[in-house]
PAZAPA-4460 file (N, C-alpha, C; in steps of 0.05 Angstrom, whole numbers, plus 32768, in hexadecimal, padded with zeros to 4 digits):
% residues 340
    n_x    n_y    n_z   ca_x   ca_y   ca_z    c_x    c_y    c_z   seq   type   mol
   7FAE   7EE7   8175   7FBB   7ED2   8165   7FDE   7EF1   815F     1      X     A
   7FFD   7EDC   8154   8012   7EF4   8144   8017   7EDB   8133     2      X     A
   8010   7EEB   811E   802B   7EE6   8103   8039   7EFB   80FF     3      X     A
   8053   7EE6   80F2   8063   7F00   80E7   805B   7EF5   80B9     4      X     A
   8061   7F06   80A9   8062   7F10   808E   8073   7F20   8087     5      X     A
   8083   7F21   8067   8082   7F2A   8056   8075   7F3A   804A     6      X     A
   8073   7F55   804E   805A   7F5B   8036   8068   7F7C   8023     7      X     A
   805E   7F80   8014   8062   7F9D   8004   8058   7FAF   801F     8      X     A
   8063   7FC3   8016   805D   7FD6   8021   804C   7FEC   8018     9      X     A
   803F   7FE3   8020   801A   7FF4   8017   7FFD   7FE8   802A    10      X     A
   7FEF   7FF9   8026   7FD7   7FF3   8039   7FC7   7FD2   8039    11      X     A
   7FC2   7FD7   801F   7FB5   7FC2   8019   7FC2   7FAD   8011    12      X     A
   7FE0   7FAA   8010   7FEA   7F8E   8017   7FEA   7F80   803A    13      X     A
   7FE2   7F90   8041   7FED   7F93   806B   7FCA   7F88   8069    14      X     A
   7FB7   7F90   8065   7F94   7F84   8065   7F96   7F6D   8060    15      X     A
   7FA9   7F63   8043   7FA7   7F51   8035   7FAE   7F3C   8041    16      X     A
   7FD0   7F48   8058   7FD4   7F2C   806A   7FCD   7F22   8079    17      X     A
   7FBA   7F3E   808E   7FB7   7F38   809C   7FA0   7F1F   80A0    18      X     A
   7F91   7F28   8083   7F6F   7F18   807F   7F7F   7F09   8087    19      X     A
   7F8C   7EF8   806D   7F97   7EDE   8069   7FA4   7ED6   808C    20      X     A
   7FBD   7EE3   8086   7FBF   7EC7   80A9   7FAF   7ECD   80BB    21      X     A
   7FA6   7EDF   80C4   7F91   7EE0   80DC   7F7F   7EDE   80D3    22      X     A
   7F71   7ECD   80C6   7F59   7EC6   80B6   7F4B   7ED6   80B9    23      X     A
   7F41   7EEB   80BA   7F32   7EF8   80BD   7F15   7F00   80A8    24      X     A
   7EFA   7F0C   80B6   7EE5   7F04   80B3   7EE0   7F19   8098    25      X     A
   7ECC   7F12   8085   7EC8   7F2B   807D   7EC2   7F4A   8082    26      X     A
   7EAC   7F4A   80A3   7EB6   7F59   80AE   7EBD   7F66   80BA    27      X     A
   7ECA   7F50   80C8   7EEC   7F5A   80D5   7EFE   7F6A   80C6    28      X     A
   7EFB   7F64   80A7   7F0C   7F76   8099   7F04   7F94   8091    29      X     A
   7EEC   7F97   8092   7EDB   7FB1   8085   7EE4   7FB8   80A9    30      X     A
   7EE3   7FB6   80C4   7EF2   7FC2   80D7   7F00   7FBB   80E8    31      X     A
   7F1A   7FBE   80D0   7F34   7FB1   80E0   7F41   7FD7   80DA    32      X     A
   7F54   7FD0   80FA   7F63   7FF1   80F7   7F7F   7FE7   80F4    33      X     A
   7FA0   7FF0   80F0   7FB2   7FE7   80F6   7FC4   7FF9   80FF    34      X     A
   7FCA   7FF5   811B   7FE0   8005   8122   7FF2   7FFE   8123    35      X     A
   8015   8012   8126   8026   7FFB   8134   802C   7FF7   814F    36      X     A
   8036   7FEE   814D   803F   7FEE   816C   804A   8000   817E    37      X     A
   8060   7FFC   8171   8078   8010   8188   8070   8030   8185    38      X     A
   805D   8032   8175   8057   8057   8168   8036   8050   8177    39      X     A
   8024   8042   816C   8011   804B   8175   8003   805B   8159    40      X     A
   8015   8057   8144   8008   8067   812E   7FFD   805C   811C    41      X     A
   7FE0   8067   810F   7FCB   8051   8104   7FE1   8052   80E1    42      X     A
   7FD6   8034   80D5   7FE0   8035   80BB   7FC1   8038   80B3    43      X     A
   7FCB   8044   8091   7FAA   8048   8082   7FAE   8032   8069    44      X     A
   7F97   8027   8075   7F93   800F   8064   7F95   8017   8049    45      X     A
   7F8E   8024   8034   7F8B   802A   801F   7FAF   8033   8010    46      X     A
   7FC4   803A   802E   7FD0   8040   8020   7FEB   803C   800B    47      X     A
   7FF3   8051   7FFE   8003   803F   7FE6   8025   803F   7FE7    48      X     A
   8025   804C   7FFB   8047   8045   8010   8048   8055   802B    49      X     A
   804C   8033   8031   804B   803B   804D   8067   8039   805B    50      X     A
   8081   803F   804E   809E   8046   8056   8093   805D   806A    51      X     A
   80AA   8064   8081   80A7   8074   808B   8092   8074   80A2    52      X     A
   8083   8065   8093   8065   8055   80B2   8071   8045   80BC    53      X     A
   807C   8030   80AD   807A   8018   80B7   808E   8010   80B9    54      X     A
   80A6   800B   80CE   80BD   7FFB   80B5   80C3   7FDA   80B9    55      X     A
   80D2   7FCA   80B0   80E0   7FBA   80B0   80DB   7FB2   80D1    56      X     A
   80D2   7F96   80D4   80C9   7F8B   80EF   80C0   7F93   80FF    57      X     A
   80AC   7FB3   8100   80A3   7FBC   8107   807B   7FA4   8115    58      X     A
   807C   7FA7   812A   8060   7F94   8138   804A   7FAA   812F    59      X     A
   803A   7F9E   8115   8020   7FA9   8115   8005   7F99   811E    60      X     A
   7FFB   7FAB   812C   7FDE   7FA5   813B   7FCB   7FA2   812B    61      X     A
   7FB0   7F90   8132   7F97   7F97   811E   7F81   7F97   813F    62      X     A
   7F6F   7FA6   8132   7F58   7FAE   8150   7F3E   7FAD   8133    63      X     A
   7F27   7FB1   813E   7F0E   7FAA   8130   7F03   7FBE   813B    64      X     A
   7F07   7FDA   812E   7F03   7FF8   812E   7F06   8002   8150    65      X     A
   7F1B   7FF6   815F   7F1F   8007   816F   7F3B   8014   816E    66      X     A
   7F39   8029   817E   7F50   8039   8180   7F67   802C   818A    67      X     A
   7F80   8037   8188   7F98   8026   8187   7F93   8027   81B2    68      X     A
   7FA3   8015   81C0   7F9C   8014   81DE   7FB7   8008   81E8    69      X     A
   7FC6   800B   81D0   7FE3   7FF7   81E1   7FF6   800B   81F6    70      X     A
   8009   8003   81FA   801F   8026   8208   802D   8022   81FC    71      X     A
   8037   8035   81F7   8050   8048   81E6   8069   803C   81F9    72      X     A
   8074   8031   81DE   8098   8024   81F6   80A4   8035   81EF    73      X     A
   80B9   8047   820C   80CF   805D   820B   80E7   8052   8204    74      X     A
   80F6   8058   81FE   8115   8058   81F0   811D   8046   820C    75      X     A
   812E   8026   8206   813A   8020   8220   811E   800E   822E    76      X     A
   8104   8000   821C   80F5   7FF0   8221   80D9   7FF1   8239    77      X     A
   80E4   8005   8254   80CA   800F   825B   80B0   8024   824D    78      X     A
   809A   801B   8254   8085   801C   824A   807D   8039   8251    79      X     A
   8066   804B   8248   8068   806D   8248   804C   8068   824C    80      X     A
   8035   807A   825E   801E   8072   825C   801F   808D   8248    81      X     A
   800B   8087   823D   7FFD   80AC   822D   7FFF   80B7   823F    82      X     A
   7FF0   80B6   8259   7FF0   80D7   8266   8005   80D0   8282    83      X     A
   8016   80E2   828A   8026   80DF   8297   8029   80EF   82AC    84      X     A
   8011   8102   82AB   8003   811F   82CB   800F   812A   82CD    85      X     A
   8004   813D   82DE   801C   8154   82E4   8025   8153   8301    86      X     A
   8047   814D   8309   8049   8148   8312   8042   8159   832C    87      X     A
   8052   8149   8345   8047   8154   8358   805B   8174   835C    88      X     A
   8051   8191   8371   805E   81A9   836E   8055   81BF   8350    89      X     A
   8043   81B3   8345   8044   81BC   832E   8028   81D0   8328    90      X     A
   801B   81D8   8332   8007   81E6   8335   7FF7   81E0   8315    91      X     A
   7FD5   81D7   8320   7FC8   81DD   8308   7FB4   81F7   8306    92      X     A
   7FB6   81FE   8316   7FA8   821F   8323   7FB6   822D   830A    93      X     A
   7FAC   823B   82F9   7FB6   8264   82E7   7F9B   8269   82E8    94      X     A
   7FA6   8282   82DF   7F99   829D   82D3   7F8B   8293   82BF    95      X     A
   7F98   8280   82B3   7F92   8286   8290   7F81   826A   8294    96      X     A
   7F6D   826A   8289   7F5D   824C   8284   7F71   823C   8270    97      X     A
   7F6D   8222   827A   7F75   820F   8266   7F88   81F7   827A    98      X     A
   7F9B   81EA   8274   7FA3   81D6   827F   7FC0   81D7   8287    99      X     A
   7FD1   81D9   8294   7FE9   81D0   829C   7FEF   81C3   828B   100      X     A
   8005   81C0   8277   8007   81A7   8261   801B   81A7   825F   101      X     A
   8036   81B3   8265   8055   81AE   8267   8069   81C5   827C   102      X     A
   807B   81B9   8287   808F   81D2   8286   80A5   81E1   827B   103      X     A
   80A7   81EB   8279   80BA   81FC   8265   80D4   8206   8271   104      X     A
   80F2   81FF   826B   8105   8204   8279   811F   8212   8261   105      X     A
   812C   8224   8268   813C   822C   824F   8156   8229   8259   106      X     A
   816C   8215   824D   8180   8201   8252   8197   8222   824F   107      X     A
   818D   8225   8231   81A7   8243   822C   8198   824D   8214   108      X     A
   8196   825F   8212   8190   8276   8202   817D   8269   81EB   109      X     A
   8192   8256   81DB   8189   8243   81C6   8180   8231   81CC   110      X     A
   817A   8220   81DC   8171   8201   81E9   815E   8212   8205   111      X     A
   813F   8203   81FC   812A   81FD   820C   8123   81DA   8213   112      X     A
   8128   81CD   8228   810E   81B6   8231   80F0   81BF   8236   113      X     A
   80E3   81B4   8235   80C7   81A9   8239   80BE   8192   823E   114      X     A
   80BB   8199   8252   80AC   817A   825A   808E   8173   8263   115      X     A
   8088   815B   8259   805E   816B   8255   8052   8153   8268   116      X     A
   8042   8154   826F   8032   8141   8276   8025   8136   826C   117      X     A
   801E   8138   8253   800D   8126   8245   801E   8124   822E   118      X     A
   8020   810E   8223   8028   8101   8216   8012   810D   81F7   119      X     A
   7FFB   8105   81F6   7FE5   8108   81E9   7FEE   811E   81DD   120      X     A
   7FE6   8133   81ED   7FE6   8155   81F6   7FFF   8159   81E2   121      X     A
   801B   814F   81EA   802E   8155   81DE   802A   814A   81C3   122      X     A
   8024   813E   81B4   801C   8135   8199   800F   8144   8189   123      X     A
   7FFC   814B   81A0   7FE7   8161   818C   7FFB   817B   8186   124      X     A
   8004   8184   8194   8019   8197   8193   8029   8198   8180   125      X     A
   802E   8183   8180   804A   8185   816F   805A   8172   8156   126      X     A
   8035   815C   8156   8043   814F   8140   8045   8159   812A   127      X     A
   802F   8167   811D   803C   816F   8102   8059   8180   80FE   128      X     A
   8056   8190   810E   8073   819D   8113   8088   8185   810C   129      X     A
   808A   8172   811B   8099   8152   8115   809E   814D   80F9   130      X     A
   8082   814D   80F7   8083   8139   80DE   8088   8148   80BF   131      X     A
   8089   816A   80C3   808E   817B   80AB   80B2   8186   80AC   132      X     A
   80C5   8178   80CD   80D9   816F   80C9   80E4   8157   80BB   133      X     A
   80D2   8149   80CC   80E8   812B   80C4   80D8   811A   80BD   134      X     A
   80C2   8115   80B3   80B0   80F1   80A1   80B5   80F6   807E   135      X     A
   80C4   80E5   807E   80CC   80D9   8058   80C4   80EC   8042   136      X     A
   80A6   80F2   804F   809A   80F5   8037   8082   810E   803A   137      X     A
   8089   8118   8050   807C   8130   805B   807F   8144   8064   138      X     A
   80A2   813B   8065   80B3   8159   8069   80BB   816C   805C   139      X     A
   80AE   8186   806A   80AA   819D   8058   8087   81A8   8051   140      X     A
   8073   8197   8062   805E   819D   805E   8052   8197   8072   141      X     A
   803B   81A0   806B   802D   81A2   8080   800D   8195   8082   142      X     A
   8010   817F   8093   8001   8166   808F   7FDC   8176   809A   143      X     A
   7FCB   816A   8087   7FAF   815F   809F   7FBB   815F   80B9   144      X     A
   7FA7   8164   80C6   7FA4   8153   80DE   7F96   813D   80DF   145      X     A
   7F88   813A   80C4   7F7D   8115   80C9   7F99   8101   80C6   146      X     A
   7FA7   8113   80B2   7FC0   8105   80A6   7FCF   80FD   80B9   147      X     A
   7FD5   810B   80C9   7FE6   8115   80E2   7FD8   8103   80F5   148      X     A
   7FC3   80F7   80FF   7FC2   80E6   8113   7FC2   80C9   8103   149      X     A
   7FD9   80C2   80E7   7FD5   809F   80EA   7FFA   8098   80E2   150      X     A
   8006   80BA   80EA   8024   80BF   80E2   8032   80C2   8102   151      X     A
   804B   80AE   80F8   8058   80A5   8113   805A   80C6   8121   152      X     A
   805E   80D6   811A   8064   80ED   812C   8041   80E7   8140   153      X     A
   803C   80DE   8140   8018   80E2   814F   8019   80D2   816C   154      X     A
   8032   80C3   816D   8038   80B4   8186   8052   80B6   818A   155      X     A
   805C   80CC   818D   807A   80D0   8195   8079   80D4   81AE   156      X     A
   8095   80D2   81B8   8099   80D2   81D5   80B1   80E9   81DA   157      X     A
   80AF   80F0   81CC   80C0   80FF   81C9   80C2   811A   81AA   158      X     A
   80CE   8134   81AD   80CA   813E   819E   80E6   815C   819B   159      X     A
   80F1   815A   817F   8108   8167   817B   8105   817E   816F   160      X     A
   80FC   8192   8168   80F7   81AA   8160   8104   81C3   815A   161      X     A
   810D   81CE   8145   8121   81E1   8133   8115   8201   8137   162      X     A
   811F   8219   813A   8119   8233   8123   810D   8229   8119   163      X     A
   811A   8220   8100   811E   8224   80E9   80FC   8217   80DE   164      X     A
   80F7   81FF   80F5   80DC   81F9   80E9   80C4   81FD   80FD   165      X     A
   80D1   8206   8114   80AE   8213   8119   80A7   822D   810A   166      X     A
   80C0   8234   8106   80B7   824E   80F5   80A5   824C   80D6   167      X     A
   80B2   8236   80CB   80A4   8226   80B5   808C   821F   80BD   168      X     A
   8085   8212   80D0   8063   8205   80D9   805C   8222   80E2   169      X     A
   805F   8236   80E6   8056   824E   80F0   8049   8258   80D9   170      X     A
   805E   825A   80C9   8058   826E   80A9   803F   8258   80A1   171      X     A
   8038   823A   80A2   8035   8226   8092   800C   822D   8090   172      X     A
   8017   821E   80B6   7FF3   8228   80C3   7FEC   8242   80C3   173      X     A
   7FF8   8258   80BF   7FE7   8272   80B1   7FDC   827A   809F   174      X     A
   7FE7   8276   8095   7FD9   8270   806E   7FCB   8256   806B   175      X     A
   7FC9   8240   807C   7FBB   822B   807B   7FAA   8237   808D   176      X     A
   7F9F   8249   80AA   7F8E   825F   80AF   7F79   826C   809D   177      X     A
   7F8D   827C   808A   7F85   8290   8072   7F6E   827A   8065   178      X     A
   7F86   8271   8059   7F6E   8257   8047   7F55   8252   804E   179      X     A
   7F5B   8243   8066   7F39   823F   8072   7F28   825A   8078   180      X     A
   7F27   8266   807A   7F1A   8280   807D   7F14   828C   8062   181      X     A
   7F26   828A   8051   7F1F   8291   803A   7F0B   8278   8030   182      X     A
   7F08   8260   8035   7EF8   8251   8024   7EDF   8259   8037   183      X     A
   7EDF   8260   804B   7EBA   825E   805B   7EB7   8278   8057   184      X     A
   7ECF   8290   8058   7EC5   82A4   8049   7EAF   82A9   8027   185      X     A
   7EB7   8295   8019   7EB2   8298   8001   7EA2   827E   7FFE   186      X     A
   7E92   826B   800E   7E86   825B   800D   7E91   8249   7FF2   187      X     A
   7EA0   8241   7FF1   7EAA   8235   7FD4   7EBD   821C   7FD8   188      X     A
   7EA6   81FE   7FDC   7EAA   81EC   7FE3   7EB3   81E2   7FCF   189      X     A
   7ECF   81CC   7FCB   7ECF   81B6   7FB1   7EA9   81B6   7FA9   190      X     A
   7EB8   81A0   7F93   7E96   819B   7F86   7E90   8189   7F90   191      X     A
   7EA9   8176   7FAB   7E9D   815C   7FAD   7E99   8165   7FCB   192      X     A
   7E9A   8172   7FDD   7E90   8186   7FF5   7EA8   8181   8001   193      X     A
   7EC1   8182   7FFE   7ED5   816E   8015   7EF6   8192   8010   194      X     A
   7EEC   81A2   8002   7EFF   81B8   800C   7F02   81BE   801F   195      X     A
   7EE7   81D0   8027   7EE8   81D3   804B   7EF5   81C9   8059   196      X     A
   7EE2   81B2   805E   7EF7   81A1   8073   7F1B   8193   806A   197      X     A
   7F24   8197   804C   7F3A   8195   804C   7F4D   81B1   8053   198      X     A
   7F45   81C8   8054   7F57   81DA   8058   7F4D   81DF   807E   199      X     A
   7F36   81DC   807D   7F36   81DD   8096   7F46   81C2   80AB   200      X     A
   7F4A   81B5   80A4   7F5B   819B   80B5   7F77   819F   80B1   201      X     A
   7F7C   81C0   80A9   7F99   81C2   80A9   7FA2   81DD   80C2   202      X     A
   7F8C   81E4   80C9   7F8F   8200   80D5   7F95   81F1   80F5   203      X     A
   7FA0   8200   80F9   7FB0   81FA   8116   7FA4   81F2   812C   204      X     A
   7FA7   81E9   8142   7F9C   81DB   8157   7FAD   81F3   8169   205      X     A
   7F94   81F1   818A   7F93   8206   81A2   7FB5   81FB   81A7   206      X     A
   7FBA   81DC   81A4   7FD5   81CE   81AD   7FE8   81E9   81A2   207      X     A
   7FE6   81E9   818A   7FFF   81EC   8178   7FFD   820C   8172   208      X     A
   7FEA   8217   8177   7FF0   8234   817C   7FF6   8233   819F   209      X     A
   7FF0   8230   81A9   8003   8234   81CF   801B   8231   81D4   210      X     A
   8026   821A   81BB   803B   8208   81BE   8050   8222   81B5   211      X     A
   8044   822B   819F   8055   823C   8185   8054   825A   819B   212      X     A
   8041   825F   81A8   803E   827B   81BA   805D   827B   81CC   213      X     A
   8054   825D   81DB   806B   8269   81EF   808F   8264   81ED   214      X     A
   8090   8254   81CB   80A4   8256   81C1   80A5   8272   81B9   215      X     A
   8099   827C   81B1   809F   82A4   81AA   80A5   82AE   81C5   216      X     A
   8098   82A8   81D6   8099   82BA   81EE   80B5   82B0   81FD   217      X     A
   80C0   8298   81FB   80D8   8298   8202   80F3   8296   81ED   218      X     A
   80E7   82B4   81DB   8100   82B7   81C6   8110   82A6   81B5   219      X     A
   80F2   829A   81B4   80FB   8288   8198   8115   827E   8195   220      X     A
   811E   8267   81AD   813B   8253   819E   8130   8246   8191   221      X     A
   814A   8243   8183   815B   822F   8174   814B   821A   8175   222      X     A
   8150   820A   818F   814A   81E7   8189   8136   81F0   81A9   223      X     A
   8121   81D9   81A3   8113   81CE   81B9   810F   81B8   81B7   224      X     A
   8111   81A4   81D3   810D   8194   81D1   80FF   8187   81ED   225      X     A
   80E4   817D   81DF   80C9   816A   81EC   80D2   8152   81FC   226      X     A
   80C2   8145   820F   80CB   8130   821E   80AA   812A   822C   227      X     A
   80A2   8116   822C   8090   810D   823B   809D   810D   825E   228      X     A
   8094   8113   8276   809C   8119   8290   80A8   80FD   8296   229      X     A
   80C4   80F5   82A7   80D1   80E7   82AC   80D7   80D3   8297   230      X     A
   80D4   80D9   8279   80DA   80CE   8267   80FD   80CD   826A   231      X     A
   8111   80D2   827B   8122   80CF   8268   812D   80D1   825B   232      X     A
   812F   80AE   824F   813A   80A0   823B   8132   80A8   821C   233      X     A
   811A   80B7   821C   810D   80C3   8207   811C   80E0   8200   234      X     A
   8127   80E6   821F   8131   8106   8220   8142   8103   8217   235      X     A
   8168   80EC   821B   8174   80EF   8212   8173   80E9   81FC   236      X     A
   816C   80E1   81F8   816B   80DD   81C9   8164   80F6   81C5   237      X     A
   8152   8108   81D2   814D   811A   81C0   815E   8134   81BE   238      X     A
   816E   8130   81DE   8182   813F   81E2   81A1   813D   81CF   239      X     A
   8197   8124   81C2   81B3   8120   81A9   81AA   812F   8191   240      X     A
   8193   8133   8196   8192   8147   817D   8192   8162   817F   241      X     A
   8197   8171   8199   8197   818A   81A1   81B3   818F   8199   242      X     A
   81C8   8178   81A3   81E8   817B   819F   81ED   817F   817D   243      X     A
   81DC   816A   8171   81E2   816D   815F   81DD   8186   8150   244      X     A
   81C3   8194   814F   81BE   81BC   8151   81D6   81C2   8154   245      X     A
   81E3   81CF   816A   81EA   81D8   817C   8209   81D6   818C   246      X     A
   820B   81B3   817D   8235   81B5   8187   8240   81AF   8162   247      X     A
   8244   81C3   815A   8254   81B8   814F   826D   81A6   813A   248      X     A
   827B   81AA   815E   828F   8189   815E   827D   8170   8158   249      X     A
   826F   816B   8169   8253   815B   8169   8245   814B   8153   250      X     A
   8241   8166   8144   822F   8162   8124   8243   8155   8113   251      X     A
   825D   8167   8119   826F   8156   80FD   827D   8143   8105   252      X     A
   8271   8136   8123   827F   8114   8122   8261   8102   811C   253      X     A
   825D   810C   8119   8239   8101   8114   823A   80F6   80FB   254      X     A
   8244   8116   80E9   8240   8113   80CE   8258   8100   80BE   255      X     A
   8270   80FD   80CA   828C   80F4   80C4   827B   80CD   80C5   256      X     A
   826C   80CB   80E4   8266   80B7   80E8   8255   80A2   80D1   257      X     A
   8249   80C3   80C4   822C   80B6   80BD   8230   80A7   80A6   258      X     A
   8243   80BD   8095   8245   80B1   807F   8259   809B   8074   259      X     A
   825F   808C   808E   8272   8073   8089   8255   805D   8086   260      X     A
   8244   8062   808D   8233   8059   8093   8209   805C   807E   261      X     A
   8214   806A   807D   81FF   807C   806A   81F3   8066   8050   262      X     A
   8204   805E   8042   81F9   8045   8025   81ED   8039   8030   263      X     A
   81F9   8028   804B   81EA   800B   8058   81D0   801A   8069   264      X     A
   81CD   8032   806E   81B4   8035   808C   8195   8047   807D   265      X     A
   81A3   8051   805B   8192   8066   8058   8172   8060   805A   266      X     A
   8172   8042   804C   8151   8035   804A   8154   8031   8062   267      X     A
   8159   8027   806F   8153   801C   8089   814E   8039   80AA   268      X     A
   8156   804F   8098   8147   806C   80AC   8136   806A   809B   269      X     A
   8133   8071   8081   8119   8077   807C   80FA   806A   8082   270      X     A
   8104   804A   8086   80E9   803A   808F   80EA   8041   80A5   271      X     A
   80FF   8049   80BF   8100   8052   80D0   80EB   8068   80D6   272      X     A
   80E2   8079   80BE   80DD   8099   80C1   80DB   80AD   80BB   273      X     A
   80F7   80B2   80B5   810D   80C6   80B0   810C   80C6   809B   274      X     A
   8110   80E8   8096   8116   80E1   807A   8143   80F4   8071   275      X     A
   8142   80FA   8066   815A   80F1   805D   816E   8109   8069   276      X     A
   815E   811A   806D   8166   8131   807D   8175   812C   8098   277      X     A
   8168   8120   809E   8169   8115   80BF   8175   80F6   80C6   278      X     A
   8180   80F8   80AF   8189   80D9   80B4   81A9   80D8   80C9   279      X     A
   81B8   80EC   80BE   81CC   80E7   80C5   81C8   80EC   80EC   280      X     A
   81B8   8105   80F9   81A7   8109   8114   81A1   80F0   8121   281      X     A
   8189   80EF   8113   818A   80D1   8126   819B   80BB   8126   282      X     A
   81AD   80B2   810D   81BF   809F   8113   81CA   80AB   812F   283      X     A
   81D5   80C5   812A   81E5   80BE   8142   81D7   80BE   8162   284      X     A
   81BE   80C8   8163   81AC   80C1   817B   81AB   80AA   817D   285      X     A
   81A7   8094   8168   81A7   8074   816E   81B7   8072   8175   286      X     A
   81D4   8074   8175   81EC   8066   8179   81ED   8072   8191   287      X     A
   81F2   8086   819F   81E3   8093   81B9   81E1   807D   81D2   288      X     A
   81C7   807B   81C0   81A9   807A   81D1   81A6   8059   81D5   289      X     A
   81A9   8041   81C5   81A5   8030   81BE   81B5   801E   81C9   290      X     A
   819D   8005   81C7   81AA   7FF1   81CE   81B6   7FE3   81BC   291      X     A
   81CC   7FCF   81B4   81D4   7FBD   81A2   81BF   7FB5   819D   292      X     A
   81AD   7FA8   81A7   819A   7F9D   8197   8183   7FA7   8185   293      X     A
   8188   7FC5   818C   8176   7FD7   8176   817D   7FCF   815B   294      X     A
   8190   7FD1   814C   819F   7FD4   813C   819C   7FB3   812B   295      X     A
   8194   7FA1   813A   818D   7F86   8129   819F   7F79   811F   296      X     A
   81B8   7F81   8120   81D0   7F78   810E   81E0   7F8D   80FB   297      X     A
   81D3   7F9D   80F1   81D0   7FB1   80E6   81E7   7FC8   80DF   298      X     A
   81F7   7FC2   810A   820C   7FCE   8105   8219   7FC2   8124   299      X     A
   822C   7FB6   8123   8233   7FA2   8131   8242   7FAC   8149   300      X     A
   8232   7F9E   8168   823D   7FAE   817F   825B   7FB3   8188   301      X     A
   826E   7FB0   816F   8284   7FB8   8177   8284   7FD9   8164   302      X     A
   8273   7FCF   8152   8271   7FE9   8148   8262   8004   814E   303      X     A
   8252   8000   8161   823E   800A   816C   8255   800F   8180   304      X     A
   8260   8008   8196   8271   800A   81A8   828C   8024   819A   305      X     A
   828E   801F   8185   82AA   8036   8186   8299   8053   8171   306      X     A
   828D   804B   8168   8274   8067   8159   826F   8072   8171   307      X     A
   8268   8061   8184   8265   8070   81A6   8279   807F   81B2   308      X     A
   8285   8079   81B1   82A7   8084   81C2   82AD   809A   81AB   309      X     A
   82AA   809D   818F   82A6   80AD   8179   829D   80C9   8186   310      X     A
   8280   80C5   818D   8277   80DD   8185   826E   80E6   81A3   311      X     A
   826E   80CB   81C0   8277   80DB   81D7   8291   80EA   81DE   312      X     A
   82A0   80E7   81C6   82BC   80FC   81D3   82B0   8115   81C1   313      X     A
   82AA   8112   81A6   82A7   812A   81A3   828B   813B   81AB   314      X     A
   8281   8132   81C0   8272   813B   81D3   8281   8155   81E7   315      X     A
   8294   8149   81E9   82A3   8154   8200   82A0   815D   821D   316      X     A
   829B   8171   8227   82A1   817C   8244   8281   8186   8245   317      X     A
   8278   8193   8234   8261   81A0   8231   8248   8197   8237   318      X     A
   8252   8177   8245   8228   8162   823E   822C   815C   8264   319      X     A
   8232   8171   826C   8231   8163   828F   8213   8165   8293   320      X     A
   8211   814C   829B   81EE   8141   82A3   81E8   8159   82BF   321      X     A
   81F2   8163   82CF   81ED   816B   82E8   81F4   818F   82E5   322      X     A
   81F7   8195   82D2   81EF   81B6   82CD   81F5   81BE   82AA   323      X     A
   81FB   81A6   82A1   81FA   81B8   827F   81F1   81B4   827F   324      X     A
   81EB   81CA   825F   81C6   81C8   825B   81BF   81B7   8243   325      X     A
   81CE   819E   823D   81CE   8183   8232   81CB   8171   823D   326      X     A
   81CF   8178   8260   81C6   8162   8270   81A3   814F   8272   327      X     A
   81A7   8137   8266   8188   8123   8276   8185   812D   8293   328      X     A
   817B   813C   8295   816B   8137   82BB   8151   814B   82B2   329      X     A
   813F   8139   82CB   8122   8153   82C9   8122   8171   82CA   330      X     A
   810D   8179   82C3   8111   8192   82C2   8108   8199   82D8   331      X     A
   8124   81B7   82DF   811E   81C6   82FA   8101   81D0   82FE   332      X     A
   80FE   81D0   831A   80E1   81D4   8327   80D6   81E9   831E   333      X     A
   80EF   81FC   8315   80EB   8223   8315   80DF   8221   82F7   334      X     A
   80DF   8207   82E5   80DB   8209   82C7   80B7   8219   82CB   335      X     A
   80AE   8227   82AA   809C   8235   82AE   808E   8220   82A0   336      X     A
   806F   8226   82AD   805A   8215   82A1   8047   8218   828B   337      X     A
   8045   820F   8279   802F   820E   825E   8024   8208   825F   338      X     A
   800E   8214   825F   7FE8   8223   8264   7FE4   820C   824B   339      X     A
   7FCE   8209   8242   7FBF   81F3   822D   7FA7   81FA   822A   340      X     A
***
């Protein structure tokens, strides 16, 4: 069954609404887990504030203890499977043990594209860094792996990360590793026994470390765009963020356009899961890549068209899809494989 409900943005309110609307039995309520359908992110039952995790109009699905099993939706409405597979022509053999996880291509000295063959592995490597970059509550913080598993960026289809973000992330996970080692060496868990687990749950995983090593190996480019292999719709959105970071004329045009909509759309952008520092950039990307229906009347079709024309003009001739660094095209067959 499916029902509609308007609720307070808290976990208990969501549980209460599901219990009443779906007429759940006490045993079912105890087992119930909640997921945002479009992202697959789990919603905490006891969360005091769900804003940034669940947006107005989101479909939330309920399972009785099972993990999320729905398909992730790509921009443009196509479905993306969590595992997209290694394409033909890419060897899975390597001198290094591990898995061929992605291909890395330098589009310019400052811009790298990374095509991932597994969405789950991509999010294992990059999810916490994206939370650090843009989550409305956790921006600037290193969340634990357990916390990350419940956040939207644990199910992203693409990521855009920057030198400053990755450098900060690198420093924070180094501190987390040192803290975990200190706790283990001193054998001083908290009185409830949770301190050691808390510290350990922030220690970097192998995917995060491998990605950072690849980033450093490629001279630490200012912008790294990641996307699932074959998902050019998501890539087109992420490329807009690269433009914002590296093309001053485009960034100025986006900032000017956002000033006219900031008062009307700030709350909605927060509901979508973005920190205020990311609103202008995301606004520009959505204007250029989403259909009129995405805005649900918040921005009229004629206004979207006018804004799109302004931003397209600001991009200029540097965006040739066939040869330019910002072109939305598959990664070259000569791109370097990343082993995790």
